[in-house]
N, C-alpha and C positions, 0 to 999 in steps of 0.2 A: 066406941072404938073405930067404927067404920068411918065416922066423920074425920078422925085422925088419919086414917089411911088415905082418904080422899084429899086431905090437906097435903100429905106427902107427895101424892101423884099429880096434884094440881087440878083435880076434878071437883064438881059440885055434887055433894051427896044426894041432894033432892033430885037432881037430874038422873043420876045413875040408878036410883031406886025405881025409876019408871021402866027399866029395861030388863028386869028379871034377875034371878040368882046368879046366872053365869057371869053377867057383867060385874056383879058385886064381888064374886069370887076372884075374878081376874084382877080387879082393882086391889083387893086385899093381898093377893099373891105378889103383885108388883110392889106394893107398899112394904110388905114384910121383907122382900128381897132387898129393896133399897135400905131398909133399916138394918138388916143383917150385915150388908157390905159396909155401911157407914160405921157400925159398931165394931166390926172386925178391924177396920182401918184405924179407928180410934185406939183400940187395944194395941195394934201393931205400931202405931205412931208413938204410943207411950213406952212400949218396950224398946223401940229404936232410940228414943230420946234418953231413956234412963240407963240402958245397958250397953248400947252400941256407941252413941255419941257422947255419953256421960254428961248430959245437960242437967241444969238445976231443975227443981220441982216446977217452977213457973215455965221454964223453957220446954219441959216435957209435956205439960198440959197444953201449951200453945201449939206444939208440934202435933199432938193428938187431934186437937180441934181442927187444925189446918188440913191434915190428911183426911179426916172424916168429911169435912166440908167440900174439899175438892172432889173426892170420889162421889159424894152425894149429888153435887151439881152436875157432874158428867153423866151419871146414870139417869138422873131425872131429866136431863136434856134429851137423852136417847128415848126415854119413855114418852116424852111429849112429841116425838117425831111421828110421821104417818106410818101406818102399819106396813106399807109396802117398801119402805126405804131399806133395801137389802144392804146398800153400801154402808149405812150407819152400823148395821150389825157386824159387817166385816171389819170396819174400823174399830169397833168395840172389842172384837176378838183380838185384834192386834195389840190394842192398849192393854187388854187383860193379860196377855202373855208377858208384856214388858213389866206391868205392875206386879204380876205374880212372881216373876223372877227377882225383882227388887225386894218386894215384901217377904218372899220366901227366903231369900238370902239373909235378910235381917233377922227373921225368926230363927233360922238355922244357927246364926251366930250366937243367939241367946240360948237356944235349946242344947246346942253342942259346944257350949263354952269350954268345958273341960277338955274335950277332944281337940278343939281348935288351939287351946293353949299348949297342949302336948305336941301338936304338929308344929307350932311356932318354935318350940324348943329344938325340934329336929331341924327345921329350916335354918334357924340361926346357927346351929352347930355346923351344918353344911356350909353356910355362908362364911363362918369363921375360918373353917379349914381352907376354903377356896381363897379367901382374902389373904390368909397367912401364906399360902402357897404363892399367890401373886406377888406379895411383898418380898418373899424369899427370892423369887425369880428376878424381881426388880434389882435387888442388891447382889445377885449371884456373881455377876461378872466382876463388880468392884471388890467383893469379898475375896474372890479367887486371886485377883491381882494383889490385894493387900496381904493375903496369906503367903503368896509367892515372894513378895518383897521382905516379909518377916523371916521367911525361911532363908533367903539369901543373906539378910543381915545377921541371922543366927549363925549361919555357916562362916561368914566373915569374922564374926566375933570369936567363935570357937577356934578358928585358925589363928587369929591374932593372939589369943590366950595361950594356945599351944606353943606358938613361936616365942612368946615372951618367957614362958616357963623353961623351954629348952635352952634359951639363951642364958637365963639365970643359972641353970644347972651345968652350964659349960658343955652342952651336948655337941657332938660333931656336926649336927645340922646347922649350927650357928657359927660363931667365931671361935668357940672352944674355950672361952674365958669365963670363969665363974664370977658371979656378983654383978653389981649394977655398974656396968660400963656404959660407954657412949651408945653403943648399938642397943644394949638392953634398955636404956632410957628411951631411945626412939621407938623400940617395939612396945614399950609400956605405953607411950603416948598413942601409938597406933591402936593398941588394945583398948585404951580409954575412948578413942574416937569411934571404934567399931561398937563399943558398948553404948555410946550415945546414939549412934545410928540405929542400933537395935531398939533402944527405948523409943526413939522417934517413930519408927515403923510400927511398933506395938501400940503406941498411943494413937497413931492414925487408924490402925485397924480397930482399936477399941472405940474411937469416935464413930467410925462407920457402923460398927456393930450396935452402938448405942442409938444411932439414928434409926437403924432398922428396928431395934426393939421398941423405940418410942412410937414408931408408926404402928407396930403390932399392938402396943398397949392402947393407943388411941382408937384403933379399930375395935379392940375388945371392949373399951368403954362405950363406944357407940352401939355395939351389939348388946351389951347389958342394958343400956337405956332403952333400946328397941324392944328387948325382951320384957322389960317392966311396963313400958307404954307403947305397945304395938300400934301402928297406924291402921286405919280402917281397911284400906285396900290390901294391906299385908295380911290382915285377918281373913279377908275374903279369899285371898290366894291360898292361905293355909286351909281354909274350909274346903275349897275345891280340890286341893291335893288330897285331903283326907277322904273326900267322897269318891274320887276316882280310884283310890287305892283298893277299895273293898267293894265287890259287886253287890253285896247285901245292903251296905250303906247307900250305895248309888241307887238301888231300886227303891229303898225307903225315901230317899230325897226326891226321886222322880215322882213317886206317888203323892208325896206331900205337896209338891209343886203343882201337880195336876189338880189336887183338891182345892188349892187356893185359886187356880184358874177357873174351876167350876163355880166356886162361890162368887168370884168376880163377875162371872157371866150370868148369874141367876136373874138379875133384872132384865137383861137383854133376851135371855131364853124365855122368860115369862111374857115378854112383849111380842116377840116375833115368831116363836115356835107354836104358841097356842093359836087356836082358831079365832078368827075375828069375831068378837061378840057383837050383839045387837047395838050396844052403846057405841062401840068403836065405829060400826058401820054407819050409824046415824050421824056421828060427828064427821065422818068422811063425806057423807052425802050432803050435809049442811055446808061443809067447806066448798064442795064442788058447786053447789047451787049458788053460793055467794060469788064464786069465781065466774060462773056463767053469767050471772047478773051483771057483774062488772064488765065482762067482755061485751055483753049485749049493749050496755050503756056506752061503752067506748065505740062500738060499731055505729050506734045511733048518732053519736056526736060526729063521727066521720061523715055519715050520710048527710047530716045537717050542714056541715061545712061544704060538701060537694054541691048540695042544692043551692046554697047561697052563692057559691062561685058561679054556677050556671046562670042563676037569676041576674047576677051582676053583669055577666057577659051579654045576656039578652037585652038588658036595659041599655047598655052601651051601644049595642048594634042598632037598637030602635032609635036612640038619640041621633046617631049618625044618619040614619035613613031620613029622619025628619029634617035635619039640616040640609041634606042634599035635595029634598023636595022643595 
């Protein structure tokens, strides 16, 4: 098992065995942390692919493998860094917060699926009311004008009808002659014209009302489709609305997110917060010795170049002296 742990961290088991139990324990701790985070992200990738993104079985498996591989490579790279690289730890904390928020949100969408769907219903109902109000406001002026024209046409029609009937009955408001005379025929034609005007205005208002109702129906159709197949960011918005609405739910969500952040940081914590072991110190000293040796060789080479330059200058000066002599 320890050989497997060393394989995960990139160390040689035979070398680590020479430095005591503390070195072995720290290697095992870092390896188990790496394995835990990788398995966690494999599970999260599978849940995201299957429940959130609605991928096929093959796509879900590929997503889980990719997530686990990326996180494993990042954490293993951090473990391979020198013990004193504090900026690496700070960078990993930043990445852990981002990853935890993304992964935690995905898990919340799965665990709180029923609550999210219920919140989506409320959201869509509010959107439906707002959009219907917006459409009504859009057609409000035109509908008022159409209703006013219909009312005018109705009044003109009623007046023309009254005038025609009074004329036919020989009322004193008309000519006073009963029956279909010349004036009565003209008033009848006026009445028919006013009736046609009324029908035209009513038809125009009906067309305007139909256009408004068509837009409302189109909006309702889109809302129903969105309710059946909500978009990813819409579900995330519904989740955050649900979380913010209840303090107890918010506290639970916050604790869950902090737990994921802690698990994400386990390899980094195991690497940098623990005391430097004898194995790590020996590796650091060996690296420093190699660096000093290279620096020394580089310095020796520079000294050799300087000596050769000086010798060449002396030789040239000596040759000039011989020529002048």
